[in-house]
mmCIF file of the N, C-alpha and C atoms, coordinates in Angstrom:
data_MODEL
# 
_entry.id   MODEL 
# 
loop_
_atom_site.group_PDB 
_atom_site.id 
_atom_site.type_symbol 
_atom_site.label_atom_id 
_atom_site.label_alt_id 
_atom_site.label_comp_id 
_atom_site.label_asym_id 
_atom_site.label_entity_id 
_atom_site.label_seq_id 
_atom_site.pdbx_PDB_ins_code 
_atom_site.Cartn_x 
_atom_site.Cartn_y 
_atom_site.Cartn_z 
_atom_site.occupancy 
_atom_site.B_iso_or_equiv 
_atom_site.pdbx_formal_charge 
_atom_site.auth_seq_id 
_atom_site.auth_comp_id 
_atom_site.auth_asym_id 
_atom_site.auth_atom_id 
_atom_site.pdbx_PDB_model_num 
ATOM 1   N N  . MET A 1 1  ? 0.836  -1.205 0.000   1.00 0.00 ? 1  MET A N  1 
ATOM 2   C CA . MET A 1 1  ? 0.000  0.000  0.000   1.00 0.00 ? 1  MET A CA 1 
ATOM 3   C C  . MET A 1 1  ? 0.871  1.255  0.000   1.00 0.00 ? 1  MET A C  1 
ATOM 4   N N  . LYS A 1 2  ? 1.947  1.223  0.795   1.00 0.00 ? 2  LYS A N  1 
ATOM 5   C CA . LYS A 1 2  ? 2.830  2.393  0.858   1.00 0.00 ? 2  LYS A CA 1 
ATOM 6   C C  . LYS A 1 2  ? 3.520  2.636  -0.480  1.00 0.00 ? 2  LYS A C  1 
ATOM 7   N N  . ARG A 1 3  ? 3.880  1.545  -1.154  1.00 0.00 ? 3  ARG A N  1 
ATOM 8   C CA . ARG A 1 3  ? 4.518  1.668  -2.460  1.00 0.00 ? 3  ARG A CA 1 
ATOM 9   C C  . ARG A 1 3  ? 3.558  2.292  -3.475  1.00 0.00 ? 3  ARG A C  1 
ATOM 10  N N  . PHE A 1 4  ? 2.295  1.916  -3.372  1.00 0.00 ? 4  PHE A N  1 
ATOM 11  C CA . PHE A 1 4  ? 1.258  2.458  -4.257  1.00 0.00 ? 4  PHE A CA 1 
ATOM 12  C C  . PHE A 1 4  ? 1.116  3.961  -4.055  1.00 0.00 ? 4  PHE A C  1 
ATOM 13  N N  . VAL A 1 5  ? 1.102  4.380  -2.794  1.00 0.00 ? 5  VAL A N  1 
ATOM 14  C CA . VAL A 1 5  ? 0.975  5.803  -2.469  1.00 0.00 ? 5  VAL A CA 1 
ATOM 15  C C  . VAL A 1 5  ? 2.189  6.572  -2.976  1.00 0.00 ? 5  VAL A C  1 
ATOM 16  N N  . ASN A 1 6  ? 3.370  6.032  -2.750  1.00 0.00 ? 6  ASN A N  1 
ATOM 17  C CA . ASN A 1 6  ? 4.602  6.670  -3.223  1.00 0.00 ? 6  ASN A CA 1 
ATOM 18  C C  . ASN A 1 6  ? 4.629  6.771  -4.745  1.00 0.00 ? 6  ASN A C  1 
ATOM 19  N N  . CYS A 1 7  ? 4.176  5.716  -5.404  1.00 0.00 ? 7  CYS A N  1 
ATOM 20  C CA . CYS A 1 7  ? 4.111  5.694  -6.866  1.00 0.00 ? 7  CYS A CA 1 
ATOM 21  C C  . CYS A 1 7  ? 3.213  6.812  -7.368  1.00 0.00 ? 7  CYS A C  1 
ATOM 22  N N  . CYS A 1 8  ? 2.022  6.901  -6.814  1.00 0.00 ? 8  CYS A N  1 
ATOM 23  C CA . CYS A 1 8  ? 1.062  7.922  -7.234  1.00 0.00 ? 8  CYS A CA 1 
ATOM 24  C C  . CYS A 1 8  ? 1.544  9.321  -6.878  1.00 0.00 ? 8  CYS A C  1 
ATOM 25  N N  . TYR A 1 9  ? 2.140  9.465  -5.714  1.00 0.00 ? 9  TYR A N  1 
ATOM 26  C CA . TYR A 1 9  ? 2.638  10.777 -5.286  1.00 0.00 ? 9  TYR A CA 1 
ATOM 27  C C  . TYR A 1 9  ? 3.712  11.291 -6.238  1.00 0.00 ? 9  TYR A C  1 
ATOM 28  N N  . GLY A 1 10 ? 4.632  10.425 -6.597  1.00 0.00 ? 10 GLY A N  1 
ATOM 29  C CA . GLY A 1 10 ? 5.692  10.798 -7.534  1.00 0.00 ? 10 GLY A CA 1 
ATOM 30  C C  . GLY A 1 10 ? 5.140  11.185 -8.897  1.00 0.00 ? 10 GLY A C  1 
ATOM 31  N N  . ILE A 1 11 ? 4.157  10.412 -9.369  1.00 0.00 ? 11 ILE A N  1 
ATOM 32  C CA . ILE A 1 11 ? 3.553  10.675 -10.671 1.00 0.00 ? 11 ILE A CA 1 
ATOM 33  C C  . ILE A 1 11 ? 2.795  11.999 -10.662 1.00 0.00 ? 11 ILE A C  1 
ATOM 34  N N  . PHE A 1 12 ? 2.020  12.229 -9.607  1.00 0.00 ? 12 PHE A N  1 
ATOM 35  C CA . PHE A 1 12 ? 1.262  13.479 -9.530  1.00 0.00 ? 12 PHE A CA 1 
ATOM 36  C C  . PHE A 1 12 ? 2.181  14.684 -9.400  1.00 0.00 ? 12 PHE A C  1 
ATOM 37  N N  . GLN A 1 13 ? 3.309  14.507 -8.738  1.00 0.00 ? 13 GLN A N  1 
ATOM 38  C CA . GLN A 1 13 ? 4.290  15.581 -8.617  1.00 0.00 ? 13 GLN A CA 1 
ATOM 39  C C  . GLN A 1 13 ? 4.842  15.942 -9.997  1.00 0.00 ? 13 GLN A C  1 
ATOM 40  N N  . GLN A 1 14 ? 5.191  14.921 -10.778 1.00 0.00 ? 14 GLN A N  1 
ATOM 41  C CA . GLN A 1 14 ? 5.680  15.144 -12.140 1.00 0.00 ? 14 GLN A CA 1 
ATOM 42  C C  . GLN A 1 14 ? 4.588  15.759 -12.998 1.00 0.00 ? 14 GLN A C  1 
ATOM 43  N N  . LEU A 1 15 ? 3.373  15.240 -12.848 1.00 0.00 ? 15 LEU A N  1 
ATOM 44  C CA . LEU A 1 15 ? 2.233  15.713 -13.617 1.00 0.00 ? 15 LEU A CA 1 
ATOM 45  C C  . LEU A 1 15 ? 1.967  17.182 -13.340 1.00 0.00 ? 15 LEU A C  1 
ATOM 46  N N  . TYR A 1 16 ? 2.102  17.579 -12.072 1.00 0.00 ? 16 TYR A N  1 
ATOM 47  C CA . TYR A 1 16 ? 1.841  18.963 -11.685 1.00 0.00 ? 16 TYR A CA 1 
ATOM 48  C C  . TYR A 1 16 ? 2.833  19.925 -12.328 1.00 0.00 ? 16 TYR A C  1 
ATOM 49  N N  . SER A 1 17 ? 4.115  19.591 -12.274 1.00 0.00 ? 17 SER A N  1 
ATOM 50  C CA . SER A 1 17 ? 5.124  20.463 -12.878 1.00 0.00 ? 17 SER A CA 1 
ATOM 51  C C  . SER A 1 17 ? 4.979  20.471 -14.402 1.00 0.00 ? 17 SER A C  1 
ATOM 52  N N  . LEU A 1 18 ? 4.609  19.316 -14.961 1.00 0.00 ? 18 LEU A N  1 
ATOM 53  C CA . LEU A 1 18 ? 4.371  19.224 -16.394 1.00 0.00 ? 18 LEU A CA 1 
ATOM 54  C C  . LEU A 1 18 ? 3.188  20.103 -16.790 1.00 0.00 ? 18 LEU A C  1 
ATOM 55  N N  . LYS A 1 19 ? 2.131  20.020 -15.990 1.00 0.00 ? 19 LYS A N  1 
ATOM 56  C CA . LYS A 1 19 ? 0.916  20.784 -16.258 1.00 0.00 ? 19 LYS A CA 1 
ATOM 57  C C  . LYS A 1 19 ? 1.203  22.277 -16.224 1.00 0.00 ? 19 LYS A C  1 
ATOM 58  N N  . ARG A 1 20 ? 2.025  22.709 -15.278 1.00 0.00 ? 20 ARG A N  1 
ATOM 59  C CA . ARG A 1 20 ? 2.368  24.122 -15.161 1.00 0.00 ? 20 ARG A CA 1 
ATOM 60  C C  . ARG A 1 20 ? 3.026  24.633 -16.440 1.00 0.00 ? 20 ARG A C  1 
ATOM 61  N N  . GLU A 1 21 ? 3.894  23.801 -17.021 1.00 0.00 ? 21 GLU A N  1 
ATOM 62  C CA . GLU A 1 21 ? 4.572  24.180 -18.263 1.00 0.00 ? 21 GLU A CA 1 
ATOM 63  C C  . GLU A 1 21 ? 3.599  24.185 -19.442 1.00 0.00 ? 21 GLU A C  1 
ATOM 64  N N  . ILE A 1 22 ? 2.789  23.137 -19.532 1.00 0.00 ? 22 ILE A N  1 
ATOM 65  C CA . ILE A 1 22 ? 1.843  23.001 -20.643 1.00 0.00 ? 22 ILE A CA 1 
ATOM 66  C C  . ILE A 1 22 ? 0.757  24.076 -20.578 1.00 0.00 ? 22 ILE A C  1 
ATOM 67  N N  . PHE A 1 23 ? 0.347  24.424 -19.377 1.00 0.00 ? 23 PHE A N  1 
ATOM 68  C CA . PHE A 1 23 ? -0.753 25.373 -19.179 1.00 0.00 ? 23 PHE A CA 1 
ATOM 69  C C  . PHE A 1 23 ? -0.473 26.717 -19.825 1.00 0.00 ? 23 PHE A C  1 
ATOM 70  N N  . LEU A 1 24 ? 0.799  27.070 -19.958 1.00 0.00 ? 24 LEU A N  1 
ATOM 71  C CA . LEU A 1 24 ? 1.172  28.336 -20.576 1.00 0.00 ? 24 LEU A CA 1 
ATOM 72  C C  . LEU A 1 24 ? 0.753  28.374 -22.042 1.00 0.00 ? 24 LEU A C  1 
ATOM 73  N N  . SER A 1 25 ? 0.724  27.221 -22.693 1.00 0.00 ? 25 SER A N  1 
ATOM 74  C CA . SER A 1 25 ? 0.368  27.185 -24.108 1.00 0.00 ? 25 SER A CA 1 
ATOM 75  C C  . SER A 1 25 ? -0.997 26.547 -24.398 1.00 0.00 ? 25 SER A C  1 
ATOM 76  N N  . PHE A 1 26 ? -1.531 25.783 -23.462 1.00 0.00 ? 26 PHE A N  1 
ATOM 77  C CA . PHE A 1 26 ? -2.833 25.144 -23.668 1.00 0.00 ? 26 PHE A CA 1 
ATOM 78  C C  . PHE A 1 26 ? -3.801 25.497 -22.537 1.00 0.00 ? 26 PHE A C  1 
ATOM 79  N N  . GLN A 1 27 ? -5.030 25.824 -22.901 1.00 0.00 ? 27 GLN A N  1 
ATOM 80  C CA . GLN A 1 27 ? -6.044 26.156 -21.903 1.00 0.00 ? 27 GLN A CA 1 
ATOM 81  C C  . GLN A 1 27 ? -6.905 24.942 -21.543 1.00 0.00 ? 27 GLN A C  1 
ATOM 82  N N  . PHE A 1 28 ? -6.905 23.930 -22.413 1.00 0.00 ? 28 PHE A N  1 
ATOM 83  C CA . PHE A 1 28 ? -7.764 22.754 -22.186 1.00 0.00 ? 28 PHE A CA 1 
ATOM 84  C C  . PHE A 1 28 ? -7.061 21.642 -21.419 1.00 0.00 ? 28 PHE A C  1 
ATOM 85  N N  . VAL A 1 29 ? -5.910 21.980 -20.828 1.00 0.00 ? 29 VAL A N  1 
ATOM 86  C CA . VAL A 1 29 ? -5.080 20.951 -20.200 1.00 0.00 ? 29 VAL A CA 1 
ATOM 87  C C  . VAL A 1 29 ? -5.728 20.308 -18.970 1.00 0.00 ? 29 VAL A C  1 
ATOM 88  N N  . ASP A 1 30 ? -6.641 21.023 -18.312 1.00 0.00 ? 30 ASP A N  1 
ATOM 89  C CA . ASP A 1 30 ? -7.228 20.513 -17.071 1.00 0.00 ? 30 ASP A CA 1 
ATOM 90  C C  . ASP A 1 30 ? -7.903 19.147 -17.242 1.00 0.00 ? 30 ASP A C  1 
ATOM 91  N N  . SER A 1 31 ? -8.838 19.052 -18.181 1.00 0.00 ? 31 SER A N  1 
ATOM 92  C CA . SER A 1 31 ? -9.547 17.782 -18.376 1.00 0.00 ? 31 SER A CA 1 
ATOM 93  C C  . SER A 1 31 ? -8.602 16.698 -18.886 1.00 0.00 ? 31 SER A C  1 
ATOM 94  N N  . ALA A 1 32 ? -7.652 17.087 -19.725 1.00 0.00 ? 32 ALA A N  1 
ATOM 95  C CA . ALA A 1 32 ? -6.680 16.125 -20.240 1.00 0.00 ? 32 ALA A CA 1 
ATOM 96  C C  . ALA A 1 32 ? -5.787 15.606 -19.114 1.00 0.00 ? 32 ALA A C  1 
ATOM 97  N N  . THR A 1 33 ? -5.377 16.505 -18.230 1.00 0.00 ? 33 THR A N  1 
ATOM 98  C CA . THR A 1 33 ? -4.525 16.120 -17.104 1.00 0.00 ? 33 THR A CA 1 
ATOM 99  C C  . THR A 1 33 ? -5.256 15.163 -16.174 1.00 0.00 ? 33 THR A C  1 
ATOM 100 N N  . ILE A 1 34 ? -6.525 15.453 -15.913 1.00 0.00 ? 34 ILE A N  1 
ATOM 101 C CA . ILE A 1 34 ? -7.330 14.606 -15.033 1.00 0.00 ? 34 ILE A CA 1 
ATOM 102 C C  . ILE A 1 34 ? -7.481 13.210 -15.646 1.00 0.00 ? 34 ILE A C  1 
ATOM 103 N N  . ALA A 1 35 ? -7.772 13.163 -16.939 1.00 0.00 ? 35 ALA A N  1 
ATOM 104 C CA . ALA A 1 35 ? -7.928 11.879 -17.624 1.00 0.00 ? 35 ALA A CA 1 
ATOM 105 C C  . ALA A 1 35 ? -6.623 11.082 -17.583 1.00 0.00 ? 35 ALA A C  1 
ATOM 106 N N  . PHE A 1 36 ? -5.516 11.775 -17.856 1.00 0.00 ? 36 PHE A N  1 
ATOM 107 C CA . PHE A 1 36 ? -4.199 11.141 -17.845 1.00 0.00 ? 36 PHE A CA 1 
ATOM 108 C C  . PHE A 1 36 ? -3.856 10.626 -16.450 1.00 0.00 ? 36 PHE A C  1 
ATOM 109 N N  . ALA A 1 37 ? -4.164 11.429 -15.434 1.00 0.00 ? 37 ALA A N  1 
ATOM 110 C CA . ALA A 1 37 ? -3.898 11.044 -14.051 1.00 0.00 ? 37 ALA A CA 1 
ATOM 111 C C  . ALA A 1 37 ? -4.707 9.805  -13.664 1.00 0.00 ? 37 ALA A C  1 
ATOM 112 N N  . LEU A 1 38 ? -5.952 9.746  -14.113 1.00 0.00 ? 38 LEU A N  1 
ATOM 113 C CA . LEU A 1 38 ? -6.805 8.600  -13.811 1.00 0.00 ? 38 LEU A CA 1 
ATOM 114 C C  . LEU A 1 38 ? -6.254 7.325  -14.442 1.00 0.00 ? 38 LEU A C  1 
ATOM 115 N N  . VAL A 1 39 ? -5.773 7.444  -15.666 1.00 0.00 ? 39 VAL A N  1 
ATOM 116 C CA . VAL A 1 39 ? -5.185 6.286  -16.351 1.00 0.00 ? 39 VAL A CA 1 
ATOM 117 C C  . VAL A 1 39 ? -3.963 5.781  -15.587 1.00 0.00 ? 39 VAL A C  1 
ATOM 118 N N  . ILE A 1 40 ? -3.112 6.716  -15.163 1.00 0.00 ? 40 ILE A N  1 
ATOM 119 C CA . ILE A 1 40 ? -1.897 6.352  -14.423 1.00 0.00 ? 40 ILE A CA 1 
ATOM 120 C C  . ILE A 1 40 ? -2.247 5.774  -13.054 1.00 0.00 ? 40 ILE A C  1 
ATOM 121 N N  . LEU A 1 41 ? -3.241 6.356  -12.410 1.00 0.00 ? 41 LEU A N  1 
ATOM 122 C CA . LEU A 1 41 ? -3.691 5.857  -11.110 1.00 0.00 ? 41 LEU A CA 1 
ATOM 123 C C  . LEU A 1 41 ? -4.162 4.413  -11.246 1.00 0.00 ? 41 LEU A C  1 
ATOM 124 N N  . ASN A 1 42 ? -4.924 4.157  -12.293 1.00 0.00 ? 42 ASN A N  1 
ATOM 125 C CA . ASN A 1 42 ? -5.427 2.821  -12.573 1.00 0.00 ? 42 ASN A CA 1 
ATOM 126 C C  . ASN A 1 42 ? -4.272 1.849  -12.789 1.00 0.00 ? 42 ASN A C  1 
ATOM 127 N N  . PHE A 1 43 ? -3.263 2.304  -13.533 1.00 0.00 ? 43 PHE A N  1 
ATOM 128 C CA . PHE A 1 43 ? -2.073 1.494  -13.795 1.00 0.00 ? 43 PHE A CA 1 
ATOM 129 C C  . PHE A 1 43 ? -1.341 1.164  -12.497 1.00 0.00 ? 43 PHE A C  1 
ATOM 130 N N  . CYS A 1 44 ? -1.184 2.154  -11.629 1.00 0.00 ? 44 CYS A N  1 
ATOM 131 C CA . CYS A 1 44 ? -0.521 1.947  -10.335 1.00 0.00 ? 44 CYS A CA 1 
ATOM 132 C C  . CYS A 1 44 ? -1.294 0.947  -9.484  1.00 0.00 ? 44 CYS A C  1 
ATOM 133 N N  . LEU A 1 45 ? -2.600 1.086  -9.497  1.00 0.00 ? 45 LEU A N  1 
ATOM 134 C CA . LEU A 1 45 ? -3.469 0.223  -8.709  1.00 0.00 ? 45 LEU A CA 1 
ATOM 135 C C  . LEU A 1 45 ? -3.310 -1.226 -9.164  1.00 0.00 ? 45 LEU A C  1 
ATOM 136 N N  . ASN A 1 46 ? -3.301 -1.434 -10.467 1.00 0.00 ? 46 ASN A N  1 
ATOM 137 C CA . ASN A 1 46 ? -3.146 -2.778 -11.022 1.00 0.00 ? 46 ASN A CA 1 
ATOM 138 C C  . ASN A 1 46 ? -1.774 -3.363 -10.697 1.00 0.00 ? 46 ASN A C  1 
ATOM 139 N N  . LYS A 1 47 ? -0.749 -2.529 -10.696 1.00 0.00 ? 47 LYS A N  1 
ATOM 140 C CA . LYS A 1 47 ? 0.613  -2.975 -10.408 1.00 0.00 ? 47 LYS A CA 1 
ATOM 141 C C  . LYS A 1 47 ? 0.760  -3.412 -8.950  1.00 0.00 ? 47 LYS A C  1 
ATOM 142 N N  . SER A 1 48 ? 0.093  -2.694 -8.051  1.00 0.00 ? 48 SER A N  1 
ATOM 143 C CA . SER A 1 48 ? 0.263  -2.963 -6.622  1.00 0.00 ? 48 SER A CA 1 
ATOM 144 C C  . SER A 1 48 ? -0.525 -4.191 -6.166  1.00 0.00 ? 48 SER A C  1 
ATOM 145 N N  . ILE A 1 49 ? -1.567 -4.546 -6.910  1.00 0.00 ? 49 ILE A N  1 
ATOM 146 C CA . ILE A 1 49 ? -2.410 -5.693 -6.529  1.00 0.00 ? 49 ILE A CA 1 
ATOM 147 C C  . ILE A 1 49 ? -1.869 -7.008 -7.079  1.00 0.00 ? 49 ILE A C  1 
# 
Protein backbone atom coordinates (compact mmCIF):
# COMPACT_ATOMS: atom_id res chain seq x y z
CA MET A 1 0.00 0.00 0.00
CA LYS A 2 2.83 2.39 0.86
CA ARG A 3 4.52 1.67 -2.46
CA PHE A 4 1.26 2.46 -4.26
CA VAL A 5 0.97 5.80 -2.47
CA ASN A 6 4.60 6.67 -3.22
CA CYS A 7 4.11 5.69 -6.87
CA CYS A 8 1.06 7.92 -7.23
CA TYR A 9 2.64 10.78 -5.29
CA GLY A 10 5.69 10.80 -7.53
CA ILE A 11 3.55 10.67 -10.67
CA PHE A 12 1.26 13.48 -9.53
CA GLN A 13 4.29 15.58 -8.62
CA GLN A 14 5.68 15.14 -12.14
CA LEU A 15 2.23 15.71 -13.62
CA TYR A 16 1.84 18.96 -11.68
CA SER A 17 5.12 20.46 -12.88
CA LEU A 18 4.37 19.22 -16.39
CA LYS A 19 0.92 20.78 -16.26
CA ARG A 20 2.37 24.12 -15.16
CA GLU A 21 4.57 24.18 -18.26
CA ILE A 22 1.84 23.00 -20.64
CA PHE A 23 -0.75 25.37 -19.18
CA LEU A 24 1.17 28.34 -20.58
CA SER A 25 0.37 27.18 -24.11
CA PHE A 26 -2.83 25.14 -23.67
CA GLN A 27 -6.04 26.16 -21.90
CA PHE A 28 -7.76 22.75 -22.19
CA VAL A 29 -5.08 20.95 -20.20
CA ASP A 30 -7.23 20.51 -17.07
CA SER A 31 -9.55 17.78 -18.38
CA ALA A 32 -6.68 16.13 -20.24
CA THR A 33 -4.52 16.12 -17.10
CA ILE A 34 -7.33 14.61 -15.03
CA ALA A 35 -7.93 11.88 -17.62
CA PHE A 36 -4.20 11.14 -17.84
CA ALA A 37 -3.90 11.04 -14.05
CA LEU A 38 -6.80 8.60 -13.81
CA VAL A 39 -5.18 6.29 -16.35
CA ILE A 40 -1.90 6.35 -14.42
CA LEU A 41 -3.69 5.86 -11.11
CA ASN A 42 -5.43 2.82 -12.57
CA PHE A 43 -2.07 1.49 -13.80
CA CYS A 44 -0.52 1.95 -10.33
CA LEU A 45 -3.47 0.22 -8.71
CA ASN A 46 -3.15 -2.78 -11.02
CA LYS A 47 0.61 -2.98 -10.41
CA SER A 48 0.26 -2.96 -6.62
CA ILE A 49 -2.41 -5.69 -6.53
